C-alpha positions as CSV (number, residue, x, y, z in Angstrom):
1,M,0.0,0.0,0.0
2,S,1.4,3.4,-0.9
3,T,1.9,6.3,1.6
4,S,-0.6,8.3,-0.4
5,D,-3.2,5.5,-0.2
6,L,-2.6,5.4,3.6
7,S,-2.9,9.2,3.9
8,R,-6.1,9.2,1.9
9,R,-7.6,6.4,4.0
10,S,-6.7,8.1,7.2
11,V,-8.5,11.3,6.1
12,L,-11.6,9.5,5.0
13,A,-11.7,7.5,8.2
14,G,-11.8,10.8,10.1
15,G,-15.4,11.2,9.1
16,A,-15.2,14.8,8.1
17,A,-16.1,15.5,4.5
18,A,-15.3,19.2,5.0
19,L,-11.6,18.2,5.2
20,A,-11.6,17.2,1.5
21,V,-10.6,20.6,0.1
22,G,-7.6,21.1,2.4
23,A,-6.5,17.4,2.0
24,A,-6.6,17.7,-1.8
25,A,-4.4,20.8,-1.8
26,R,-1.9,19.2,0.5
27,S,-1.9,15.9,-1.4
28,A,-1.0,18.0,-4.6
29,S,1.7,19.6,-2.8
30,A,3.1,16.4,-1.5
31,A,3.0,14.9,-5.1
32,T,5.3,17.7,-6.3
33,G,7.7,17.4,-3.3
34,A,6.7,20.9,-2.1
35,D,6.2,21.7,1.5
36,S,2.7,22.8,2.2
37,S,2.6,26.0,4.4
38,P,-0.2,25.8,6.9
39,D,-0.1,29.7,7.2
40,A,-1.3,29.9,3.5
41,V,-5.0,28.9,4.1
42,V,-6.8,27.5,1.0
43,P,-10.5,28.1,0.5
44,G,-12.6,25.9,2.7
45,E,-9.6,25.3,5.0
46,A,-11.1,27.0,8.1
47,R,-14.4,25.4,7.6
48,G,-12.7,22.0,7.2
49,E,-10.7,22.5,10.4
50,R,-13.8,23.4,12.5
51,G,-15.6,20.4,11.0
52,W,-12.9,17.9,11.7
53,V,-12.0,19.2,15.1
54,T,-15.6,19.5,16.3
55,S,-16.7,16.1,14.8
56,T,-13.6,14.3,16.3
57,L,-13.9,15.9,19.7
58,R,-17.6,15.0,20.0
59,R,-16.9,11.3,19.3
60,M,-13.9,10.8,21.5
61,T,-14.2,8.8,24.7
62,L,-12.8,10.3,28.0
63,Q,-9.8,7.9,27.7
64,E,-9.1,9.0,24.2
65,K,-9.2,12.7,25.1
66,V,-6.8,12.1,28.1
67,G,-4.5,10.2,25.8
68,Q,-4.1,13.3,23.6
69,L,-2.6,15.1,26.5
70,F,0.4,12.8,26.8
71,V,3.6,12.8,24.6
72,Q,5.9,9.9,25.5
73,N,9.2,8.4,24.7
74,V,9.1,4.8,23.3
75,Y,11.9,2.3,23.1
76,G,12.7,0.6,19.8
77,S,13.8,1.4,16.2
78,D,10.6,0.2,14.6
79,A,7.0,0.3,15.5
80,T,6.1,-3.3,15.8
81,T,9.1,-5.1,17.2
82,A,8.9,-5.8,21.0
83,D,11.4,-4.0,23.2
84,D,11.6,-5.0,26.8
85,R,12.5,-1.6,27.9
86,N,8.9,-0.5,27.3
87,L,7.5,-3.1,29.8
88,P,8.3,-1.4,33.1
89,L,7.0,1.8,31.8
90,Y,4.0,0.9,29.9
91,G,3.2,-2.8,30.5
92,V,3.4,-3.5,26.8
93,A,6.5,-4.2,24.7
94,S,6.3,-2.6,21.2
95,P,6.0,1.1,20.5
96,A,2.9,0.5,18.5
97,E,1.2,-1.1,21.5
98,V,2.2,1.8,23.7
99,V,0.6,4.3,21.3
100,Q,-2.6,2.2,21.1
101,K,-2.9,1.4,24.8
102,Y,-3.0,5.1,25.8
103,H,-4.3,6.7,22.6
104,L,-1.2,8.9,22.8
105,G,-1.2,12.4,21.5
106,G,2.4,12.2,20.6
107,V,5.8,10.6,20.8
108,I,9.3,12.0,21.2
109,Y,12.5,10.6,19.6
110,F,15.9,10.2,21.2
111,A,19.1,8.4,20.2
112,W,19.0,6.6,23.7
113,T,15.6,5.2,22.9
114,D,16.9,3.8,19.5
115,S,14.4,6.1,17.7
116,V,16.9,7.9,15.5
117,Q,19.5,6.0,13.7
118,N,19.3,7.0,10.1
119,P,16.7,8.7,7.8
120,E,15.3,5.4,6.5
121,Q,14.8,3.9,9.9
122,I,13.4,7.1,11.4
123,T,10.8,7.3,8.5
124,G,9.8,3.7,8.9
125,L,9.3,4.2,12.7
126,S,7.3,7.4,12.0
127,N,5.0,5.7,9.5
128,G,4.6,2.6,11.7
129,L,3.6,4.7,14.7
130,Q,1.2,6.7,12.7
131,R,-0.3,3.5,11.4
132,A,-0.8,2.3,14.9
133,A,-2.5,5.6,15.9
134,L,-4.8,5.6,12.9
135,T,-5.8,1.9,12.8
136,Q,-6.7,1.2,16.5
137,Q,-10.2,0.3,17.5
138,S,-11.9,3.7,17.8
139,K,-14.6,6.0,16.3
140,V,-12.0,8.6,15.6
141,R,-8.8,8.6,13.6
142,V,-6.2,11.1,15.2
143,P,-2.6,11.1,14.0
144,L,0.4,11.5,16.3
145,S,2.5,14.6,16.8
146,I,6.0,13.2,16.3
147,S,8.7,15.3,17.9
148,T,12.3,15.7,18.8
149,D,14.8,18.2,20.0
150,Q,16.6,19.2,16.9
151,E,17.9,22.5,18.2
152,Q,21.1,21.9,16.4
153,G,24.5,22.6,18.1
154,V,25.0,20.9,21.4
155,V,21.3,19.4,21.4
156,T,21.0,17.5,18.1
157,R,19.1,14.3,18.1
158,I,19.5,13.3,14.4
159,G,23.0,13.4,13.1
160,P,24.4,13.1,9.6
161,P,23.3,12.5,6.8
162,A,20.8,15.0,8.0
163,T,22.2,18.6,7.5
164,Q,24.0,19.9,10.7
165,F,24.2,23.5,11.9
166,P,26.3,24.9,14.7
167,G,23.4,26.0,16.9
168,S,21.7,29.0,18.4
169,M,24.7,31.0,19.8
170,A,26.6,30.6,16.6
171,L,23.7,32.0,14.7
172,G,23.7,34.8,17.3
173,A,27.3,35.5,16.4
174,G,26.4,35.7,12.7
175,R,23.7,38.2,13.5
176,S,21.7,37.2,10.4
177,S,18.0,36.7,10.6
178,A,17.9,35.3,7.1
179,D,20.6,32.7,8.0
180,A,18.6,31.8,11.2
181,R,15.5,31.3,9.2
182,T,17.3,29.3,6.4
183,A,18.8,27.0,9.2
184,A,15.3,26.3,10.7
185,A,13.7,25.8,7.2
186,I,16.3,23.3,6.2
187,T,16.1,21.5,9.5
188,G,12.3,21.5,9.5
189,R,12.0,20.2,5.9
190,E,14.3,17.4,6.7
191,L,12.5,16.5,9.8
192,R,9.2,16.5,8.0
193,A,10.7,14.3,5.3
194,M,11.4,11.7,8.1
195,G,7.9,11.9,9.5
196,V,8.8,14.3,12.4
197,N,6.2,17.0,12.5
198,T,7.2,18.9,15.7
199,D,10.6,20.3,16.7
200,F,11.1,21.4,20.2
201,A,13.0,24.6,19.2
202,P,14.0,27.4,19.3
203,V,15.3,28.1,22.7
204,C,14.1,31.5,23.9
205,D,16.2,31.7,27.0
206,V,18.5,34.7,27.2
207,N,21.8,33.4,28.6
208,V,22.8,36.2,30.9
209,N,24.6,33.8,33.3
210,A,27.9,32.6,31.9
211,L,27.9,29.7,34.4
212,N,24.6,28.4,33.2
213,P,25.2,24.6,33.1
214,V,22.0,23.7,31.0
215,I,21.4,26.5,28.5
216,G,24.7,28.2,27.4
217,T,25.2,28.0,23.7
218,R,21.7,26.7,23.3
219,S,20.6,30.4,23.7
220,F,21.1,32.9,20.9
221,S,22.4,35.6,23.0
222,S,22.7,37.4,26.4
223,H,21.0,40.3,24.8
224,P,17.2,40.0,24.5
225,D,16.8,42.0,21.4
226,L,19.0,39.8,19.3
227,A,17.6,36.7,20.9
228,A,14.1,37.8,20.0
229,R,14.9,38.8,16.5
230,L,16.4,35.4,15.8
231,V,13.7,33.5,17.5
232,A,11.2,35.1,15.3
233,A,13.2,34.2,12.3
234,Q,13.4,30.6,13.3
235,V,9.7,30.3,14.0
236,A,9.0,31.5,10.5
237,G,11.5,29.0,9.1
238,Y,10.0,26.0,11.0
239,Q,6.3,26.8,10.6
240,R,6.0,28.9,7.4
241,D,8.8,27.5,5.3
242,A,8.9,23.9,6.5
243,G,5.4,23.4,7.7
244,I,6.2,21.8,11.0
245,S,5.3,22.9,14.6
246,S,7.8,24.9,16.5
247,S,8.0,25.0,20.3
248,A,9.6,27.9,22.1
249,K,11.3,27.0,25.4
250,H,11.7,27.2,28.4
251,F,9.0,29.6,29.7
252,P,9.2,31.9,31.6
253,G,12.9,31.8,31.0
254,H,15.9,29.6,32.0
255,G,18.8,31.9,31.1
256,D,19.9,33.1,34.5
257,T,20.6,30.0,36.6
258,A,23.7,28.1,37.7
259,T,21.4,25.1,38.4
260,D,20.5,22.4,36.0
261,S,16.8,21.6,36.3
262,H,17.4,18.0,35.1
263,V,18.9,17.2,38.4
264,A,17.8,20.1,40.9
265,F,15.3,22.9,41.4
266,P,16.5,26.3,40.1
267,I,15.2,29.5,41.4
268,I,15.3,32.7,39.2
269,T,15.8,35.8,41.3
270,H,14.9,38.4,38.6
271,T,12.4,41.0,39.5
272,R,9.2,41.4,37.5
273,E,10.8,44.4,35.7
274,Q,14.0,42.3,34.9
275,W,11.7,39.6,33.5
276,E,9.9,42.0,31.3
277,Q,13.3,43.4,30.0
278,L,15.4,40.2,29.8
279,D,13.4,37.0,29.7
280,A,10.0,37.9,28.1
281,P,11.1,39.5,24.7
282,P,12.0,36.3,22.8
283,F,8.8,34.6,24.0
284,K,6.7,37.6,22.9
285,A,8.5,37.6,19.6
286,A,7.5,33.9,19.2
287,I,3.9,34.6,20.1
288,R,3.8,37.5,17.5
289,Q,5.0,34.9,14.9
290,Q,1.9,32.7,16.0
291,I,4.2,29.9,17.3
292,D,2.3,26.6,17.7
293,M,3.7,25.6,21.1
294,I,5.5,26.9,24.1
295,M,7.4,24.6,26.5
296,T,7.5,25.2,30.3
297,A,10.5,25.4,32.6
298,H,10.8,23.5,35.8
299,L,12.0,26.3,38.0
300,S,10.8,28.7,40.6
301,F,10.3,32.3,39.6
302,P,9.2,34.2,42.8
303,A,8.6,37.5,41.1
304,L,5.9,35.8,38.9
305,D,4.6,33.3,41.5
306,D,5.8,33.3,45.2
307,S,4.1,29.9,46.0
308,G,7.4,27.9,45.6
309,D,5.9,25.7,43.0
310,P,7.8,25.2,39.6
311,A,6.5,27.3,36.8
312,T,5.2,24.2,35.1
313,L,2.7,23.8,38.0
314,S,1.9,27.4,38.5
315,R,-1.5,28.7,37.4
316,A,-0.3,32.2,38.0
317,I,2.5,31.8,35.4
318,M,0.9,29.3,32.8
319,T,-2.5,30.9,32.8
320,G,-2.1,34.3,34.3
321,V,1.1,35.3,32.6
322,L,1.3,33.2,29.4
323,R,-2.3,32.9,28.5
324,E,-3.9,36.1,29.8
325,E,-1.1,38.6,29.8
326,L,0.9,37.5,26.7
327,G,-2.2,36.3,24.8
328,F,-0.8,32.9,23.8
329,K,-3.5,30.7,22.2
330,G,-1.5,27.7,21.2
331,V,-0.5,24.5,23.0
332,I,1.5,24.6,26.2
333,I,3.6,21.5,26.7
334,T,5.7,20.7,29.7
335,D,9.4,20.1,29.7
336,S,10.1,16.4,30.6
337,L,8.3,15.4,33.7
338,A,11.1,12.9,34.4
339,M,13.4,15.9,35.3
340,Q,14.1,16.4,39.0
341,G,13.1,20.1,39.0
342,V,9.4,19.2,38.8
343,R,9.5,16.1,41.0
344,D,10.7,17.5,44.3
345,L,7.4,18.6,45.7
346,Y,4.8,16.1,44.5
347,G,4.4,12.6,43.2
348,D,4.4,11.9,39.5
349,A,0.7,11.3,39.3
350,E,-0.1,14.5,41.1
351,V,2.4,16.5,39.0
352,A,0.5,15.5,35.9
353,V,-2.8,16.8,37.3
354,R,-1.3,19.9,38.7
355,A,0.3,20.8,35.4
356,L,-3.1,20.5,33.6
357,L,-4.8,22.6,36.3
358,A,-2.2,25.2,35.9
359,G,-3.0,25.6,32.3
360,V,-0.7,23.2,30.5
361,D,-2.2,21.2,27.5
362,Q,0.2,18.4,27.1
363,L,2.5,16.4,29.4
364,L,5.9,15.4,28.1
365,M,7.6,12.1,29.2
366,T,5.8,11.4,32.4
367,P,7.9,8.6,34.2
368,A,4.8,7.0,35.7
369,M,2.4,6.7,32.8
370,D,-0.1,4.3,34.2
371,D,-0.5,6.4,37.4
372,A,-0.5,9.7,35.7
373,Y,-3.0,8.6,33.1
374,A,-5.3,7.2,35.8
375,A,-4.9,10.3,37.8
376,V,-6.0,12.6,35.0
377,V,-9.0,10.4,34.2
378,D,-9.9,10.5,37.9
379,A,-9.6,14.2,38.0
380,V,-12.1,14.7,35.2
381,E,-14.5,12.2,36.6
382,T,-14.4,13.8,40.1
383,G,-14.7,17.3,38.6
384,R,-11.3,18.4,39.8
385,L,-10.5,19.0,36.1
386,T,-13.6,20.1,34.4
387,Q,-14.9,18.5,31.2
388,A,-14.8,22.0,29.6
389,D,-11.2,22.5,30.5
390,L,-10.3,19.0,29.2
391,D,-12.1,19.7,25.9
392,A,-10.4,23.0,25.4
393,K,-7.0,21.4,25.8
394,V,-7.8,18.5,23.4
395,E,-9.3,21.0,20.9
396,R,-6.0,23.0,20.9
397,V,-4.1,19.8,20.3
398,L,-6.4,18.7,17.5
399,R,-6.3,22.1,15.9
400,L,-2.6,22.2,15.8
401,K,-2.4,18.8,14.1
402,Y,-4.9,19.9,11.5
403,R,-3.3,23.2,10.7
404,R,0.2,21.7,10.3
405,G,-1.1,19.2,7.8
406,V,-0.6,16.2,10.1
407,V,-4.2,15.1,9.7
408,A,-4.1,15.3,5.8
409,R,-0.6,13.9,5.5
410,P,0.4,11.8,8.5
411,Y,2.8,9.6,6.5
412,A,6.2,10.4,5.2
413,N,7.3,9.2,1.7
414,P,10.5,7.1,2.0
415,D,11.1,7.5,-1.7
416,R,11.7,11.3,-1.3
417,L,14.4,11.0,1.5
418,S,17.5,11.3,-0.8
419,A,16.0,14.4,-2.5
420,L,15.2,16.1,0.8
421,V,17.6,15.0,3.5
422,G,21.3,16.0,3.6
423,T,21.3,17.3,0.0
424,P,24.4,19.0,-1.4
425,R,22.4,22.2,-1.6
426,N,21.5,22.0,2.1
427,L,25.0,21.1,3.1
428,D,26.5,24.0,1.1
429,A,24.0,26.3,2.8
430,A,25.0,25.0,6.2
431,A,28.7,25.5,5.5
432,T,28.1,29.1,4.2
433,I,26.1,30.0,7.1
434,T,28.6,28.6,9.6
435,D,31.5,30.4,8.0
436,R,29.8,33.7,9.0
437,T,29.7,32.6,12.7
438,T,33.3,31.9,13.8
439,T,34.5,34.6,16.0
440,L,38.1,35.8,16.4
441,V,38.3,37.1,20.0
442,K,42.1,37.5,20.4
443,N,45.0,37.7,17.9
444,D,47.5,39.6,20.0
445,D,50.5,38.2,18.2
446,G,49.1,38.3,14.7
447,V,49.4,34.5,14.4
448,L,46.2,34.2,12.4
449,P,45.8,33.7,9.5
450,L,48.3,30.8,9.8
451,A,50.2,29.9,6.6
452,V,50.1,26.1,7.3
453,S,51.3,24.8,3.8
454,G,54.6,22.9,4.3
455,R,54.5,23.4,8.1
456,K,54.1,21.0,10.9
457,V,51.0,21.6,13.1
458,L,50.0,19.8,16.3
459,V,46.2,19.5,16.9
460,T,45.4,18.6,20.6
461,G,42.8,19.1,23.1
462,Y,39.1,18.1,23.5
463,G,37.3,15.5,21.3
464,A,38.4,12.6,19.1
465,T,36.0,13.6,16.4
466,T,36.7,17.3,16.9
467,T,40.5,17.1,16.7
468,A,40.3,14.7,13.7
469,T,38.0,17.0,11.8
470,L,40.2,20.0,12.6
471,A,43.3,18.0,11.5
472,A,41.6,17.0,8.3
473,G,40.9,20.7,7.4
474,L,44.5,21.8,8.1
475,T,45.8,18.8,6.2
476,S,43.7,19.7,3.1
477,A,45.3,23.3,3.3
478,G,48.8,21.7,3.1
479,A,49.9,21.2,6.7
480,T,51.6,18.1,8.1
481,V,49.4,17.4,11.1
482,T,50.0,15.4,14.2
483,T,46.8,14.7,16.3
484,M,46.9,14.0,20.0
485,E,43.4,14.1,21.6
486,T,43.5,14.8,25.4
487,G,39.8,14.8,26.4
488,S,37.6,17.1,28.4
489,A,39.6,16.6,31.7
490,P,43.1,15.9,30.6
491,T,45.4,14.3,33.2
492,D,49.1,15.0,33.6
493,A,49.8,11.8,31.8
494,K,47.8,13.1,28.8
495,I,49.2,16.6,28.9
496,A,53.0,15.7,29.1
497,P,53.2,14.0,25.6
498,A,51.2,16.8,24.0
499,V,53.6,19.4,25.5
500,A,56.6,17.4,24.4
501,A,55.3,17.2,20.9
502,A,54.6,20.9,20.7
503,S,58.2,21.8,20.7
504,A,58.7,19.7,17.6
505,H,56.0,21.6,15.6
506,D,55.7,25.0,14.0
507,A,52.3,25.6,15.6
508,V,49.8,24.2,17.9
509,V,46.0,24.3,17.6
510,V,44.4,23.3,20.9
511,T,40.6,22.8,21.3
512,T,38.7,23.5,24.6
513,M,35.3,22.6,25.7
514,K,33.8,24.2,28.8
515,A,37.3,24.7,30.2
516,W,35.6,27.1,32.7
517,D,33.5,24.4,34.3
518,R,35.5,23.0,37.2
519,S,32.4,21.5,38.8
520,V,31.4,19.0,36.2
521,T,33.2,18.9,32.9
522,D,36.8,19.4,34.0
523,P,36.9,19.4,37.9
524,T,40.8,19.4,38.1
525,G,41.2,22.1,35.6
526,G,43.1,19.9,33.2
527,Q,42.2,21.9,30.1
528,Q,43.5,25.1,31.6
529,K,46.8,23.3,32.7
530,L,47.1,22.0,29.1
531,V,46.8,25.4,27.5
532,T,49.2,27.0,30.0
533,A,51.8,24.2,29.5
534,L,51.6,24.5,25.7
535,L,52.1,28.3,25.8
536,A,55.2,27.8,27.9
537,T,56.9,25.9,25.1
538,G,57.2,29.0,23.0
539,T,55.5,27.4,20.0
540,P,52.7,29.6,18.6
541,V,49.4,28.4,20.1
542,V,45.9,28.9,18.7
543,V,43.1,28.1,21.1
544,V,39.7,27.2,19.7
545,A,36.8,27.1,22.1
546,V,34.5,24.5,20.5
547,R,31.5,25.1,22.9
548,D,31.2,28.0,25.3
549,P,33.0,31.3,24.3
550,Y,33.5,31.9,28.1
551,D,36.6,29.8,28.3
552,I,38.8,32.8,27.4
553,A,38.1,34.2,30.9
554,Y,40.1,31.4,32.4
555,L,42.7,31.4,29.6
556,T,43.7,35.1,29.6
557,N,47.3,34.2,28.9
558,A,46.4,32.8,25.5
559,P,47.2,35.4,22.9
560,T,45.1,33.8,20.1
561,Y,41.6,32.6,20.6
562,L,38.8,31.6,18.3
563,A,35.1,30.8,19.4
564,T,33.0,28.3,17.4
565,Y,30.1,27.9,19.8
566,S,29.9,24.2,18.7
567,Y,31.9,21.1,18.3
568,S,29.6,19.9,15.4
569,P,31.9,19.1,12.4
570,V,30.3,21.9,10.4
571,A,31.6,24.4,13.0
572,V,35.1,22.8,13.3
573,E,35.6,22.7,9.5
574,A,34.7,26.5,9.4
575,A,37.3,27.1,12.1
576,A,39.9,25.4,10.0
577,R,39.1,27.6,7.0
578,V,39.3,30.7,9.3
579,I,42.7,29.5,10.8
580,T,44.2,29.1,7.4
581,G,42.8,32.4,6.1
582,E,40.5,30.8,3.5
583,V,37.7,32.5,5.2
584,A,37.9,35.7,7.2
585,P,36.3,35.5,10.6
586,G,33.0,37.4,10.6
587,G,31.3,36.5,13.8
588,R,30.8,38.9,16.8
589,L,30.2,37.9,20.3
590,P,26.5,37.4,20.9
591,V,27.2,37.5,24.7
592,D,29.2,39.4,27.1
593,I,32.2,37.4,28.5
594,P,32.7,38.4,32.2
595,V,36.0,38.4,34.0
596,A,36.3,35.0,35.7
597,G,34.7,35.0,39.0
598,S,33.3,38.5,38.8
599,G,29.8,37.8,37.2
600,T,29.5,41.5,36.3
601,E,32.9,42.9,35.1
602,V,33.1,42.5,31.3
603,L,36.2,41.0,29.8
604,Y,34.9,41.0,26.2
605,P,31.8,42.8,25.4
606,F,28.8,41.9,23.3
607,G,29.6,42.7,19.7
608,H,33.4,42.2,20.0
609,G,35.0,40.4,17.1
610,L,38.2,40.7,15.0
611,S,38.8,40.1,11.4
612,Y,41.7,40.0,8.8
């Protein structure tokens, strides 16, 4: 059976004849390989949406409605093969059985669940899960939202051959709204080609805390205006250009914390005025772009709600601020409910109910599905959660699926993958965009650009793939390269051979990755020791920070320093081109870099960047 046949049958099974006009328009678009834009409404579209949503909602059982409120991770690389890891969570073994048992509203993909291996596998899994959702015993046919966190940069779930970008902070360094939109459009189109119709991106958090352990380079900037401008561009790229749902995160703002909400409960101490000035602008920009979804943050924000509850469970924040003050009408989804930041005060079942009472529409990755599902059903049956409130939440979810074309085209076409995913045109665009992001922060000795042809260069520091990629780029420019990877926390035994080798080379390029982080990444300060020891050899040293630009505050003795904001190969390849002078550095710092330990005194300001 062809994917077009499956799609047609799913539409007809929905029982809404008014859908036909919109479905026909989308089918024609799919046949030509074009991406339908849900923002361009065809005649009869609004009428079709109302008809399908109203008809579907009327015929759903309570259990089916509650199921639409849950988005869960499922284990396994295909829909129908049993995976025993599902049993303790769901009591059934295959991903398809999980979808059908709970009438799930959506699923989320991760590498650790074996959901994302290659485009063909992802497409097969997506189609299999949609088939499970659309063929179960029910009076309604509701397709799944299939989601992932393809922020790019440090949070990238689907690797090559899908097109890779260096991430949000790199785009902030490039300053181009057009580039940010193009990156989102390419990412979104490739996701849609694999059956993924929702991307939990962009990050709206404004990273004003250089010691932030969970956001960092996932943020566009420490300046809200730049962050807001690039957020708006990416929402347009995902939704208008690629036709998938975009989700802004993490409301009301996770940019000023030194605590990771995955393992603890952060408290944001901004005043209401500071929130308005710093945290709110990117979310307001996303809402102006009619973003489909907003994801909550598991943190306390006393200036917005002094109850002590996490924002995810706060009616004052979710309903009072997000719905009523900011006027957001789309779907509110929690961040993962398995994170510790939301589990400290209440049990998992109660967390699910409280989130819905606060104003949330969908619950992401509850770790106690049976208990949470039963608790929500009970909350409706006892009147704690009203039927009207439940219906309003489900209606928002259904409306989103219709408007994004998931109802009309739930299935991906595997025959189109090679024409849409990781194409030469997309890869060229990614390289061109990334070339505009590399930032030269210091070049005190004028070492860069480095004439490497015929010279011996040592590449050392963080990352086996990172150092190998950088070495390949320098080799292609004519250098004779020795590679000695030392890791994220190099020991003296790793440092000594690299230092000995430096003296026998004409230049050294050393990569650092969160060298500032003495608490987790590098508790002994090995990266800082490595750089200092290399500098003492007298051989010219180029330091390349391949994640946080803040490393320079702890390496002030380094005379030459590049920031890439990402260890993705596309960013490292761009760094090699900058080092050799093939490309002039064009990025400017999208954040203030504070003096180490000061928190306020600025070492390098927002906007700083050198060139050749």
